[in-house]
N, C-alpha and C positions, 0 to 999 in steps of 0.2 A: 504494500499499500504506499502511495506517495506521501511524503512528509509535507505538511503545510503549517508553517510557523504562524502563531497568533499569540496574543497576550492581552491581559486586561490591566487597567491602570487605576490606582486609588491613592488617596492621600493618607488615610488612617488617622489615628488620634493625635500623633505628633505632626503639627502643621508644617514642619520643616522637612518632612520625609515624603518620598514617593515610593509606592509599593507596586512592583510589577509581578504579575502572576502568569506563568506560562499556561496557555490554553490550546497549545498546538494539537493537531490531529495527525494520525499516521505515525510512522516511526522511521528513524534513520539511525541504525546502530553505529554509523561512522561519524556522528556528531562529535565535534571536538570542543565546542563552546559557543557562546553568544556574545554579542557586543551591543551595547545600548548607546544611542546617540540622542542627546537632548537638545534639539535645535530651537533656539529662540526665534522671535519674529524677524530678526535681521539675518537669519541663517548662520549665526555663530553658535558654537556649542556652549551651553550652560556649564560652567566649571572648566571650560577650555579644552577638555579631552573626552574621548569616548570612555564608557565604563564597561569593564569586563564583567560578564555574567558567566562564571565557570559552571560547568555541569555539576560540580560538587556542591554548589549552592542550592541545588534542588529546583523546585518549580516556582519558588518565590524569591524575589530579590528586593531588598529594602535599600534604597539609596538615601542615606542619612544626611541630614543637614544641608540639603541642596537648595531648598526654597528659602534662601536667606539673601537679603533681609526681608523679602516680601514674596508675594505670589507671582507666578509666571504662567503664561499661556505658551505651550510647547508643542512642537511636532516631534513626537517620540518615535524613533526608528530603531527597530531591533533586527539584527542580522544574525543568522546562525551559520557556523562554519562546519563543513563536513569534509573529511578526507576522501570521501568517495560519494559525491552528490548523486542522488537518485533522479533520473530523468522524470520530468513532470512535477517535481517537487517545488515548493516555494520556500525560500530561505530568507526572506525579508518581509517585514510588515511594519507599517507605521500607523499611529493613532494620534489625533489631535487631542490635547488634554489641557484644560484650564483649571488651575488650582486656586481655590478661594479660601482656604483655611485661615490664613493670616487676616484676610479681609473680614471674614466672619467673626473671628476673635475680637477684632477691633470694634466691629458693630455691636457685638455683645457687651463689650466693656462700656460702650456708650449707653446701652440699655440699662446696665447695672447702675450707672450714674443716675439715671432717671429714677430707678427703684429706690436709691438711697437719698435722693433729693427731688421730691415731686415738684418743687418750685421751678426746676429746669423746664418743665412743660410750658411755662409761660414765656420762655425765651424762643421766639419764632425763628431766629437764626439757627439756634441749636437744632430745633426740630427739622427745619428746612435742610440743613447740612446732613443730618442723620438720614433724611429721606434720600438725598443724593447718594450717600454711601450705599444704602440698601438697594437703590435703583441700579447703581453700577455693578453691584454683585450680580444681580439678575442679568444685567446687560452683558457682562463677561461670559456668563454661562450660555446665554442666548446666542451670542456671537460665535462661541465655540460650536454650538449645535449646528450652526449654519456654515461651519468650516472656515470662519474668519478669525484666525487667531490674532491678527493684527488689531482688529477692533476690540477683541477680548483683552489684549494686553493694554490697550489705551484705557479701557475702563478700570483695569487693575491699577494702572499708573495714577489715575485720578484719585482713587481711594488712598493710595500710598501718599499722595500729596496732602490729603486731609490728615493722615496719620502723622507725618513728620511735622506738619504745621498745626497740630491739634490745639495748641493754646490760642491760635488765631480763630479757629472755627468752633471750638467747643468750650 
């Protein structure tokens, strides 16, 4: 049976990590390893280098502390290497993924401020800016769903601007 590389992507509880799970079908007993490429919207590699996914790692690879300092929208390419490729097999697969864990944590911290100080709800600028943050989280996800990681990254960048300039907006 031909080998067909595939994988799923998630963020997990640690918002700085990416978790890849091999969901490939078929088999190739001559596989020697896999390589992960995390392409940013400008086609540069996040972290500067590809990431080795050795067979000894099993079906799940956690890439730790890569989503720093903020969230990214990425084109994730995984390639498999075989010492004797099987004709008709597929040894590469890419998925677009937009990670919003940092953005959601930031939005939640703003919600916690409201919970601890209800008077904030009278500050229309605070509520307006919180609405923009929440809207851009949804916009990033929506843009990814339509295959537009550039627009997704722009939405994440706007949220990051709110985060680093928090004292001006909140």
